All heavy atoms as an XYZ file, in Angstrom:
737
protein
N    -110.389    -48.582    -20.940
C    -110.404    -48.456    -22.388
C    -111.444    -47.356    -22.685
O    -111.104    -46.444    -23.500
C    -110.820    -49.806    -22.970
C    -110.998    -49.716    -24.395
S    -109.362    -49.737    -25.199
C    -109.809    -49.925    -26.896
N    -112.714    -47.381    -22.169
C    -113.632    -46.370    -22.457
C    -113.167    -44.974    -22.158
O    -113.272    -43.968    -22.765
C    -115.010    -46.671    -21.681
C    -115.894    -45.524    -21.893
C    -116.692    -45.362    -23.118
C    -116.175    -44.614    -20.891
C    -117.577    -44.355    -23.242
C    -117.191    -43.530    -21.018
C    -117.793    -43.467    -22.360
N    -112.456    -44.840    -20.856
C    -111.939    -43.527    -20.306
C    -110.879    -43.010    -21.323
O    -110.865    -41.781    -21.679
C    -111.506    -43.595    -18.961
N    -110.048    -43.893    -21.811
C    -109.099    -43.488    -22.815
C    -109.652    -43.023    -24.150
O    -109.276    -41.926    -24.650
C    -108.107    -44.662    -23.015
C    -106.994    -44.300    -23.956
C    -106.066    -45.496    -24.163
O    -105.744    -46.179    -23.298
O    -105.629    -45.743    -25.320
N    -110.659    -43.706    -24.616
C    -111.368    -43.315    -25.794
C    -112.082    -41.985    -25.636
O    -111.963    -41.125    -26.539
C    -112.398    -44.340    -26.217
O    -111.712    -45.532    -26.483
N    -112.666    -41.683    -24.520
C    -113.328    -40.506    -24.170
C    -112.315    -39.373    -24.129
O    -112.480    -38.331    -24.680
C    -114.043    -40.652    -22.847
C    -114.870    -39.357    -22.509
C    -115.927    -39.054    -23.557
C    -115.605    -39.618    -21.165
N    -111.189    -39.582    -23.483
C    -110.168    -38.502    -23.398
C    -109.664    -38.138    -24.873
O    -109.439    -37.085    -25.143
C    -109.017    -38.981    -22.603
C    -109.277    -38.659    -21.092
C    -108.045    -38.862    -20.268
N    -107.396    -40.268    -20.324
C    -107.827    -41.240    -19.593
N    -108.726    -41.112    -18.809
N    -107.217    -42.438    -19.728
N    -109.432    -39.222    -25.648
C    -108.966    -39.019    -27.064
C    -110.053    -38.242    -27.800
O    -109.677    -37.214    -28.492
C    -108.768    -40.351    -27.754
C    -108.387    -40.197    -29.161
N    -107.153    -39.645    -29.651
C    -109.116    -40.478    -30.339
C    -107.247    -39.576    -30.895
N    -108.313    -40.010    -31.427
N    -111.292    -38.584    -27.593
C    -112.342    -37.806    -28.358
C    -112.446    -36.436    -27.924
O    -112.543    -35.565    -28.751
C    -113.694    -38.464    -28.027
O    -113.815    -39.792    -28.603
N    -112.256    -36.108    -26.632
C    -112.287    -34.773    -26.139
C    -111.098    -33.986    -26.704
O    -111.317    -32.814    -27.088
C    -112.172    -34.779    -24.580
C    -113.563    -35.211    -24.044
C    -113.506    -35.281    -22.436
O    -112.553    -35.677    -21.973
N    -114.596    -34.968    -21.843
N    -109.977    -34.580    -26.744
C    -108.715    -33.860    -27.339
C    -108.965    -33.572    -28.755
O    -108.696    -32.471    -29.258
C    -107.486    -34.794    -27.233
O    -107.341    -35.125    -25.765
C    -106.325    -34.166    -27.673
N    -109.559    -34.506    -29.555
C    -109.788    -34.313    -30.943
C    -110.836    -33.038    -31.082
O    -110.635    -32.144    -31.907
C    -110.281    -35.526    -31.680
C    -110.854    -35.126    -32.997
C    -109.164    -36.464    -31.870
N    -111.876    -33.162    -30.319
C    -112.901    -32.103    -30.391
C    -112.412    -30.709    -29.951
O    -112.779    -29.748    -30.534
C    -114.133    -32.524    -29.531
C    -114.895    -33.719    -30.169
C    -115.986    -34.206    -29.055
C    -115.576    -33.388    -31.417
N    -111.600    -30.705    -28.914
C    -111.055    -29.462    -28.466
C    -110.117    -28.818    -29.414
O    -110.076    -27.641    -29.546
C    -110.382    -29.611    -27.127
C    -111.306    -29.906    -25.953
C    -110.601    -30.433    -24.717
O    -109.376    -30.401    -24.635
O    -111.361    -30.631    -23.712
N    -109.441    -29.576    -30.222
C    -108.525    -29.008    -31.200
C    -109.212    -28.754    -32.476
O    -108.490    -28.100    -33.412
C    -107.369    -30.117    -31.456
O    -107.849    -31.257    -32.069
N    -110.420    -29.118    -32.714
C    -111.127    -28.802    -33.953
C    -111.381    -27.276    -33.978
O    -111.822    -26.776    -33.069
C    -112.377    -29.612    -34.008
N    -111.137    -26.593    -35.117
C    -111.345    -25.259    -35.260
C    -112.755    -24.791    -34.970
O    -113.007    -23.860    -34.329
C    -110.830    -24.900    -36.639
C    -110.950    -26.186    -37.396
C    -110.710    -27.322    -36.394
N    -113.682    -25.512    -35.593
C    -115.116    -25.142    -35.346
C    -115.933    -26.266    -35.685
O    -115.848    -26.911    -36.818
C    -115.550    -23.940    -36.301
O    -116.797    -23.625    -36.190
N    -116.818    -26.725    -34.786
C    -117.600    -27.784    -34.954
C    -119.007    -27.281    -35.308
O    -119.473    -26.204    -34.865
C    -117.706    -28.671    -33.713
C    -116.434    -29.303    -33.246
C    -116.631    -30.003    -31.807
C    -116.070    -30.378    -34.282
N    -119.760    -28.075    -36.128
C    -121.146    -27.576    -36.462
C    -122.038    -27.568    -35.234
O    -121.949    -28.395    -34.442
C    -121.555    -28.635    -37.506
C    -120.774    -29.854    -37.282
C    -119.503    -29.292    -36.679
N    -122.991    -26.698    -35.271
C    -124.026    -26.771    -34.227
C    -125.056    -27.814    -34.528
O    -125.254    -28.112    -35.701
N    -125.650    -28.310    -33.573
C    -126.654    -29.259    -33.647
C    -128.096    -28.656    -33.619
O    -128.261    -27.623    -32.943
C    -126.685    -30.273    -32.508
C    -125.483    -31.310    -32.568
C    -124.176    -31.063    -32.083
C    -125.594    -32.539    -33.227
N    -123.552    -32.165    -32.308
C    -124.269    -33.103    -33.015
C    -126.493    -33.193    -33.872
C    -123.947    -34.371    -33.513
C    -126.138    -34.521    -34.381
C    -124.888    -35.012    -34.182
N    -129.042    -29.234    -34.274
C    -130.502    -29.065    -34.144
C    -131.056    -30.410    -33.671
O    -130.688    -31.409    -34.243
C    -131.122    -28.592    -35.487
N    -131.916    -30.253    -32.631
C    -132.652    -31.430    -32.233
C    -134.042    -31.304    -32.875
O    -134.784    -30.350    -32.679
C    -132.662    -31.470    -30.676
C    -131.373    -31.651    -30.146
C    -133.624    -32.584    -30.257
C    -131.332    -31.622    -28.590
N    -134.477    -32.353    -33.490
C    -135.739    -32.411    -34.186
C    -136.545    -33.403    -33.286
O    -136.371    -34.595    -33.302
C    -135.702    -32.874    -35.597
C    -137.170    -33.047    -36.145
C    -135.008    -31.903    -36.435
N    -137.434    -32.812    -32.572
C    -138.339    -33.651    -31.570
C    -137.857    -33.500    -30.265
O    -136.767    -33.991    -29.745
N    -138.624    -32.730    -29.337
C    -138.235    -32.489    -28.070
C    -138.742    -33.641    -27.132
O    -139.697    -33.579    -26.520
C    -138.914    -31.222    -27.532
N    -137.986    -34.774    -27.197
C    -138.367    -35.860    -26.623
C    -137.551    -36.199    -25.340
O    -136.578    -35.664    -24.984
C    -138.289    -37.127    -27.472
O    -136.900    -37.245    -27.856
N    -138.043    -37.277    -24.521
C    -137.263    -37.715    -23.362
C    -135.953    -38.344    -23.765
O    -134.974    -38.208    -23.225
C    -138.097    -38.725    -22.625
C    -139.183    -38.073    -21.817
C    -139.771    -39.053    -20.792
N    -141.073    -38.555    -20.370
C    -142.220    -39.066    -20.479
N    -142.315    -40.233    -21.081
N    -143.258    -38.518    -20.125
N    -136.030    -39.044    -24.954
C    -134.664    -39.558    -25.464
C    -133.755    -38.526    -25.786
O    -132.550    -38.700    -25.476
C    -135.065    -40.361    -26.791
C    -133.849    -41.044    -27.307
C    -134.263    -42.039    -28.407
N    -135.265    -42.940    -28.001
C    -135.027    -44.291    -27.524
N    -133.760    -44.748    -27.658
N    -135.951    -45.039    -27.161
N    -134.103    -37.348    -26.355
C    -133.125    -36.283    -26.541
C    -132.626    -35.745    -25.246
O    -131.509    -35.521    -24.976
C    -133.837    -35.114    -27.271
N    -133.641    -35.615    -24.267
C    -133.195    -35.007    -22.947
C    -132.310    -36.043    -22.091
O    -131.464    -35.677    -21.417
C    -134.500    -34.724    -22.023
C    -134.262    -34.216    -20.680
C    -135.545    -33.927    -19.967
O    -136.623    -34.360    -20.439
N    -135.433    -33.162    -18.900
N    -132.680    -37.334    -22.123
C    -131.982    -38.328    -21.288
C    -130.950    -39.075    -21.994
O    -130.210    -39.823    -21.439
C    -133.025    -39.288    -20.722
C    -134.025    -38.617    -19.815
C    -135.005    -39.556    -19.217
N    -136.030    -38.864    -18.431
C    -137.110    -39.428    -18.018
N    -137.346    -40.718    -18.329
N    -137.967    -38.779    -17.326
N    -130.874    -39.084    -23.313
C    -129.923    -39.789    -24.085
C    -128.901    -39.012    -24.801
O    -127.713    -38.946    -24.530
N    -129.413    -38.115    -25.700
C    -128.514    -37.320    -26.585
C    -127.822    -36.247    -25.908
O    -126.548    -36.165    -26.029
C    -129.378    -36.782    -27.797
C    -128.532    -35.882    -28.700
C    -127.671    -36.509    -29.465
C    -128.684    -34.546    -28.622
C    -126.833    -35.610    -30.312
C    -127.942    -33.680    -29.476
C    -127.104    -34.280    -30.271
N    -128.464    -35.494    -25.143
C    -127.786    -34.372    -24.353
C    -126.751    -34.905    -23.377
O    -125.681    -34.324    -23.308
C    -128.829    -33.446    -23.811
C    -129.562    -32.595    -24.755
C    -130.808    -31.909    -24.134
C    -128.787    -31.686    -25.481
N    -127.076    -35.967    -22.694
C    -125.995    -36.449    -21.731
C    -124.771    -37.071    -22.465
O    -123.653    -36.941    -22.038
C    -126.638    -37.570    -20.852
C    -128.119    -37.151    -20.881
C    -128.353    -36.591    -22.241
N    -125.095    -37.603    -23.681
C    -123.940    -38.247    -24.503
C    -123.111    -37.045    -24.970
O    -121.873    -37.110    -25.014
C    -124.541    -39.065    -25.590
N    -123.779    -35.998    -25.439
C    -123.060    -34.765    -25.878
C    -122.305    -34.111    -24.787
O    -121.169    -33.723    -25.026
C    -124.128    -33.819    -26.470
C    -123.491    -32.684    -27.280
C    -122.960    -33.296    -28.701
C    -124.672    -31.790    -27.712
N    -122.838    -34.169    -23.641
C    -122.115    -33.629    -22.451
C    -120.787    -34.312    -22.132
O    -119.797    -33.784    -21.767
C    -123.100    -33.651    -21.225
N    -120.963    -35.613    -22.367
C    -119.788    -36.562    -22.021
C    -118.625    -36.210    -22.911
O    -117.405    -36.306    -22.625
C    -120.044    -38.016    -22.155
N    -118.924    -35.725    -24.162
C    -117.823    -35.456    -25.146
C    -117.458    -33.913    -25.072
O    -116.388    -33.593    -25.466
C    -118.398    -35.669    -26.556
C    -118.570    -37.111    -26.902
C    -119.273    -37.264    -28.242
C    -117.325    -37.760    -26.847
N    -118.279    -33.014    -24.474
C    -118.082    -31.658    -24.618
C    -118.041    -30.852    -23.251
O    -118.566    -29.785    -23.090
C    -119.186    -30.977    -25.440
C    -119.184    -31.316    -26.911
N    -118.089    -30.959    -27.801
C    -119.949    -32.132    -27.599
C    -118.327    -31.421    -28.925
N    -119.475    -32.184    -28.870
N    -117.369    -31.497    -22.264
C    -117.224    -30.843    -21.043
C    -116.332    -29.632    -21.141
O    -115.396    -29.727    -21.761
C    -116.705    -31.770    -19.926
C    -117.622    -32.760    -19.424
S    -118.861    -32.057    -18.336
C    -119.890    -33.399    -18.032
N    -116.658    -28.576    -20.444
C    -115.827    -27.454    -20.429
C    -114.720    -27.815    -19.537
O    -114.727    -28.692    -18.613
C    -116.556    -26.232    -19.881
C    -117.557    -25.610    -20.884
C    -118.318    -24.559    -20.217
N    -119.129    -23.866    -21.178
C    -119.898    -22.812    -20.862
N    -120.023    -22.341    -19.624
N    -120.641    -22.204    -21.752
N    -113.611    -27.025    -19.530
C    -112.455    -27.222    -18.640
C    -112.781    -27.247    -17.107
O    -112.213    -27.997    -16.435
C    -111.370    -26.216    -18.962
C    -111.710    -25.772    -20.385
C    -113.246    -25.981    -20.559
N    -113.865    -26.512    -16.868
C    -114.385    -26.503    -15.383
C    -115.243    -27.593    -15.114
O    -115.896    -27.630    -14.023
C    -114.812    -25.046    -15.061
C    -116.087    -24.695    -15.812
O    -116.491    -25.575    -16.706
O    -116.641    -23.747    -15.530
N    -115.383    -28.592    -16.037
C    -116.283    -29.789    -15.774
C    -117.706    -29.454    -15.844
O    -118.546    -30.148    -15.283
C    -115.896    -30.591    -14.592
C    -114.395    -30.921    -14.464
C    -113.897    -31.781    -15.601
N    -114.611    -33.150    -15.574
C    -114.686    -33.838    -16.692
N    -114.134    -33.571    -17.816
N    -115.328    -35.026    -16.645
N    -118.017    -28.322    -16.518
C    -119.461    -27.997    -16.712
C    -119.814    -28.258    -18.116
O    -118.932    -28.387    -19.015
C    -119.790    -26.598    -16.308
O    -119.091    -25.684    -17.151
C    -119.466    -26.262    -14.832
N    -121.153    -28.349    -18.353
C    -121.651    -28.543    -19.768
C    -122.798    -27.547    -20.022
O    -123.685    -27.612    -19.174
C    -122.048    -30.006    -19.887
C    -122.795    -30.223    -21.267
C    -122.067    -30.159    -22.473
C    -124.073    -30.419    -21.313
C    -122.678    -30.477    -23.653
C    -124.805    -30.709    -22.501
C    -124.085    -30.753    -23.729
N    -122.709    -26.849    -21.066
C    -123.792    -26.047    -21.507
C    -124.176    -26.588    -22.920
O    -123.340    -26.327    -23.790
C    -123.344    -24.586    -21.517
C    -124.593    -23.692    -21.915
C    -123.017    -24.100    -20.086
N    -125.411    -27.083    -22.910
C    -125.803    -27.729    -24.234
C    -125.774    -26.533    -25.238
O    -125.552    -26.854    -26.531
C    -127.240    -28.269    -24.100
N    -126.197    -25.359    -24.975
C    -126.277    -24.281    -25.927
C    -124.935    -23.978    -26.546
O    -124.892    -23.255    -27.616
N    -123.837    -24.407    -25.976
C    -122.495    -24.237    -26.789
C    -122.528    -25.107    -27.955
O    -121.728    -24.783    -28.888
C    -121.422    -24.721    -25.843
C    -121.081    -23.889    -24.647
O    -121.662    -22.788    -24.572
O    -120.305    -24.378    -23.678
N    -123.310    -26.216    -28.133
C    -123.222    -27.063    -29.210
C    -124.584    -27.299    -29.871
O    -124.614    -27.610    -30.997
C    -122.640    -28.450    -28.691
C    -121.331    -28.297    -28.037
N    -120.218    -28.041    -28.666
C    -121.011    -28.304    -26.736
C    -119.143    -27.843    -27.889
N    -119.681    -27.954    -26.738
N    -125.647    -27.280    -29.111
C    -126.997    -27.407    -29.673
C    -127.526    -26.070    -29.904
O    -127.625    -25.269    -28.958
C    -127.842    -28.268    -28.773
C    -129.284    -28.375    -29.368
C    -127.267    -29.522    -28.507
N    -127.797    -25.721    -31.166
C    -128.153    -24.364    -31.424
C    -129.811    -24.161    -31.600
O    -130.228    -23.030    -31.666
C    -127.487    -23.999    -32.784
C    -125.930    -24.170    -32.795
C    -125.254    -23.591    -31.661
N    -125.516    -22.094    -31.552
C    -125.480    -21.379    -30.563
N    -125.106    -21.892    -29.351
N    -125.688    -20.046    -30.533
N    -130.464    -25.314    -31.763
C    -131.902    -25.215    -31.913
C    -132.606    -26.504    -31.581
O    -132.038    -27.554    -31.726
C    -132.154    -24.885    -33.465
N    -133.862    -26.314    -31.138
C    -134.646    -27.432    -30.849
C    -136.023    -27.150    -31.530
O    -136.564    -26.090    -31.529
C    -135.036    -27.510    -29.247
C    -136.103    -28.558    -29.016
C    -133.849    -27.738    -28.475
N    -136.544    -28.167    -32.200
C    -137.784    -28.146    -32.992
C    -138.779    -29.164    -32.313
O    -138.336    -30.270    -32.074
C    -137.650    -28.454    -34.447
C    -138.957    -28.874    -35.087
C    -139.852    -27.947    -35.389
C    -139.220    -30.146    -35.217
C    -141.140    -28.333    -35.976
C    -140.416    -30.606    -35.770
C    -141.366    -29.667    -36.159
O    -142.636    -30.078    -36.608
N    -139.986    -28.758    -32.225
C    -141.093    -29.705    -31.838
C    -142.295    -29.073    -32.473
O    -142.510    -27.886    -32.638
C    -141.214    -29.757    -30.386
O    -142.414    -30.563    -30.007
N    -143.277    -30.012    -32.862
C    -144.549    -29.522    -33.381
C    -145.244    -28.646    -32.318
O    -146.074    -27.801    -32.611
C    -145.473    -30.653    -33.816
C    -144.941    -31.281    -35.041
C    -145.869    -32.465    -35.409
N    -145.703    -33.449    -34.454
C    -146.479    -34.572    -34.325
N    -147.543    -34.676    -35.188
N    -146.366    -35.458    -33.399
N    -144.916    -28.893    -31.069
C    -145.507    -28.148    -29.973
C    -144.492    -27.206    -29.400
O    -143.446    -27.644    -28.875
C    -146.012    -29.110    -28.893
C    -146.585    -28.482    -27.674
O    -146.081    -27.529    -27.234
N    -147.577    -29.108    -27.190
N    -144.632    -25.818    -29.581
C    -143.634    -24.980    -29.160
C    -143.422    -24.920    -27.609
O    -142.263    -24.704    -27.220
C    -144.091    -23.504    -29.619
O    -145.240    -23.189    -28.990
N    -144.388    -25.417    -26.785
C    -144.127    -25.448    -25.379
C    -143.198    -26.511    -25.132
O    -142.384    -26.370    -24.187
C    -145.543    -25.723    -24.694
O    -146.369    -24.651    -24.823
N    -143.273    -27.617    -25.777
C    -142.317    -28.704    -25.609
C    -140.907    -28.380    -26.039
O    -139.870    -28.722    -25.401
C    -142.750    -29.964    -26.289
C    -143.962    -30.617    -25.642
C    -144.405    -31.899    -26.265
N    -143.426    -32.887    -25.869
C    -143.339    -34.108    -26.367
N    -144.353    -34.547    -27.085
N    -142.464    -34.922    -26.004
N    -140.797    -27.643    -27.173
C    -139.571    -27.155    -27.702
C    -138.897    -26.185    -26.576
O    -137.651    -26.413    -26.191
C    -139.681    -26.445    -28.967
N    -139.669    -25.286    -26.089
C    -139.161    -24.393    -25.142
C    -138.757    -25.027    -23.747
O    -137.889    -24.743    -23.042
C    -140.169    -23.365    -24.746
C    -140.218    -22.329    -25.815
O    -139.203    -21.835    -26.357
N    -141.322    -21.899    -26.266
N    -139.586    -26.145    -23.322
C    -139.272    -26.896    -22.162
C    -138.050    -27.665    -22.233
O    -137.387    -27.813    -21.244
C    -140.431    -27.852    -21.779
N    -137.616    -28.074    -23.424
C    -136.345    -28.818    -23.587
C    -135.155    -27.791    -23.590
O    -134.141    -27.975    -23.017
C    -136.333    -29.730    -24.792
C    -134.987    -30.368    -25.080
C    -134.701    -31.385    -23.948
C    -135.020    -31.174    -26.397
N    -135.418    -26.688    -24.315
C    -134.296    -25.692    -24.605
C    -133.991    -24.965    -23.285
O    -132.812    -24.770    -23.118
C    -134.808    -24.760    -25.644
N    -134.943    -24.447    -22.519
C    -134.659    -23.684    -21.391
C    -133.645    -24.147    -20.387
O    -132.667    -23.452    -20.096
C    -135.927    -23.247    -20.714
N    -133.861    -25.367    -19.837
C    -132.875    -25.814    -18.771
C    -131.445    -26.090    -19.341
O    -130.580    -26.109    -18.529
C    -133.516    -27.037    -18.258
C    -134.531    -27.573    -19.264
C    -134.913    -26.286    -20.036
N    -131.336    -26.287    -20.649
C    -130.027    -26.575    -21.176
C    -129.373    -25.368    -21.901
O    -128.360    -25.546    -22.546
C    -130.150    -27.697    -22.214
C    -130.519    -29.116    -21.573
C    -131.835    -29.508    -21.579
C    -129.555    -29.774    -20.948
C    -132.092    -30.798    -20.907
C    -129.794    -31.021    -20.296
C    -131.085    -31.539    -20.250
N    -130.029    -24.119    -21.769
C    -129.427    -23.039    -22.359
C    -129.317    -22.980    -23.932
O    -128.355    -22.602    -24.447
C    -128.243    -22.547    -21.707
N    -130.225    -23.833    -24.497
C    -130.310    -23.890    -25.967
C    -130.868    -22.644    -26.437
O    -132.072    -22.255    -26.040
C    -130.932    -25.112    -26.420
C    -130.215    -26.478    -25.935
C    -131.101    -25.209    -27.966
C    -130.989    -27.672    -26.119
N    -130.235    -21.887    -27.358
C    -130.664    -20.528    -27.643
C    -131.964    -20.369    -28.511
O    -132.422    -19.320    -28.658
C    -129.478    -19.897    -28.338
C    -128.782    -21.029    -28.962
C    -129.045    -22.189    -27.933
N    -132.431    -21.435    -29.221
C    -133.431    -21.310    -30.169
C    -134.457    -22.494    -30.093
O    -133.933    -23.548    -30.220
C    -132.997    -21.090    -31.557
C    -133.933    -20.705    -32.657
C    -134.520    -19.519    -32.611
C    -134.339    -21.789    -33.572
C    -135.476    -19.232    -33.642
C    -135.401    -21.493    -34.423
C    -135.827    -20.278    -34.536
N    -135.670    -22.217    -29.771
C    -136.703    -23.213    -29.751
C    -137.864    -22.777    -30.709
O    -138.231    -21.683    -30.665
C    -137.235    -23.456    -28.396
N    -138.363    -23.690    -31.437
C    -139.428    -23.407    -32.453
C    -140.359    -24.502    -32.721
O    -139.991    -25.715    -32.506
C    -138.805    -22.862    -33.776
O    -139.752    -22.399    -34.550
C    -137.955    -24.026    -34.408
N    -141.525    -24.136    -33.319
C    -142.356    -25.145    -33.840
C    -142.433    -25.164    -35.336
O    -143.357    -25.757    -35.931
C    -143.816    -24.937    -33.227
C    -144.462    -23.626    -33.593
O    -143.718    -22.773    -34.210
O    -145.610    -23.391    -33.134
N    -141.466    -24.485    -35.961
C    -141.269    -24.466    -37.379
C    -139.939    -25.072    -37.787
O    -138.894    -24.701    -37.573
C    -141.167    -22.982    -37.820
C    -142.558    -22.262    -37.580
C    -142.482    -20.778    -38.075
O    -141.741    -20.490    -39.018
O    -143.188    -19.913    -37.533
N    -140.142    -26.243    -38.439
C    -138.984    -27.120    -38.745
C    -137.967    -26.326    -39.611
O    -136.740    -26.347    -39.325
C    -139.322    -28.410    -39.484
C    -138.273    -29.339    -39.826
C    -137.458    -29.772    -38.669
C    -138.844    -30.531    -40.643
N    -138.385    -25.626    -40.677
C    -137.490    -24.928    -41.483
C    -136.719    -23.870    -40.847
O    -135.461    -23.607    -41.052
C    -138.304    -24.218    -42.649
N    -137.308    -23.206    -39.835
C    -136.607    -22.174    -38.954
C    -135.447    -22.808    -38.168
O    -134.386    -22.234    -38.098
C    -137.572    -21.560    -37.931
N    -135.633    -24.078    -37.712
C    -134.542    -24.726    -37.061
C    -133.479    -25.223    -37.935
O    -132.234    -25.011    -37.698
C    -135.112    -25.859    -36.144
N    -133.770    -25.660    -39.131
C    -132.815    -26.340    -40.062
C    -132.165    -25.397    -40.932
O    -130.953    -25.601    -41.284
C    -133.490    -27.430    -40.932
C    -134.165    -28.683    -40.103
C    -134.827    -29.442    -41.048
C    -133.176    -29.219    -39.204
N    -132.805    -24.152    -41.103
C    -132.119    -23.198    -41.997
C    -131.200    -22.223    -41.223
O    -130.555    -21.297    -41.811
C    -133.158    -22.368    -42.603
C    -133.932    -23.107    -43.707
O    -133.454    -24.160    -44.180
O    -135.097    -22.771    -44.100
N    -130.932    -22.445    -39.916
C    -130.014    -21.522    -39.197
C    -128.571    -21.805    -39.736
O    -128.237    -22.884    -39.897
C    -130.124    -21.843    -37.693
C    -131.383    -21.477    -37.121
C    -131.449    -21.894    -35.657
N    -130.312    -21.404    -34.896
C    -130.326    -20.207    -34.296
N    -131.431    -19.396    -34.182
N    -129.186    -19.821    -33.608
N    -127.848    -20.703    -39.965
C    -126.434    -20.823    -40.370
C    -125.523    -21.527    -39.407
O    -124.488    -22.080    -39.891
C    -125.943    -19.367    -40.703
C    -126.927    -18.522    -39.843
C    -128.255    -19.293    -39.767
N    -125.882    -21.518    -38.168
C    -125.072    -22.150    -37.143
C    -125.352    -23.640    -36.900
O    -124.809    -24.220    -36.031
C    -125.029    -21.375    -35.809
C    -126.495    -21.177    -35.258
O    -127.477    -21.536    -35.903
O    -126.536    -20.676    -34.109
N    -126.266    -24.166    -37.629
C    -126.718    -25.549    -37.590
C    -126.063    -26.403    -38.665
O    -126.316    -26.034    -39.942
C    -128.201    -25.879    -37.592
C    -128.518    -27.320    -37.812
C    -128.824    -25.295    -36.257
N    -125.241    -27.363    -38.335
C    -124.677    -28.260    -39.409
C    -124.862    -29.619    -39.299
O    -124.528    -30.479    -40.064
N    -125.514    -30.129    -38.166
C    -125.839    -31.449    -37.878
C    -127.247    -31.489    -37.194
O    -127.627    -30.590    -36.511
C    -124.841    -31.991    -36.952
N    -127.912    -32.685    -37.507
C    -129.272    -32.723    -36.961
C    -129.430    -34.139    -36.224
O    -128.973    -35.234    -36.748
C    -130.334    -32.783    -38.117
C    -131.743    -32.995    -37.594
C    -130.194    -31.385    -38.793
N    -129.974    -34.016    -35.010
C    -130.343    -35.182    -34.267
C    -131.818    -35.343    -34.285
O    -132.563    -34.451    -33.888
C    -129.953    -35.080    -32.834
C    -130.363    -36.295    -32.006
C    -129.847    -37.581    -32.126
C    -131.463    -36.101    -31.076
C    -130.352    -38.608    -31.310
C    -131.933    -37.162    -30.316
C    -131.285    -38.452    -30.411
O    -131.868    -39.514    -29.714
N    -132.400    -36.461    -34.897
C    -133.717    -36.707    -34.916
C    -134.153    -37.585    -33.708
O    -133.807    -38.735    -33.743
C    -134.234    -37.323    -36.285
C    -135.680    -37.554    -36.294
C    -133.771    -36.455    -37.437
N    -134.804    -37.006    -32.858
C    -135.235    -37.763    -31.586
C    -136.543    -38.601    -31.842
O    -137.371    -38.211    -32.585
C    -135.490    -36.767    -30.487
């Protein structure tokens, strides 16, 4: 049942013309170990790889080192310690508060 639901979700997402990019607010372990793997399950590339930067456009943390530490290994293109800079990006349409 779960595999069928996942396949259906992937089909719907692949056929969507353009999905909003995500901003992660809070560079936490929960974002790293929960949100990003869940997003990966929905957004695998046809070659079965996942690049978070395809869907997550920004990471915010009060500590810029933590923002960069979360963004770098996942190829997320923008990390900042300024909340407005993360949320005001034109390619961000959804926010995950970690």
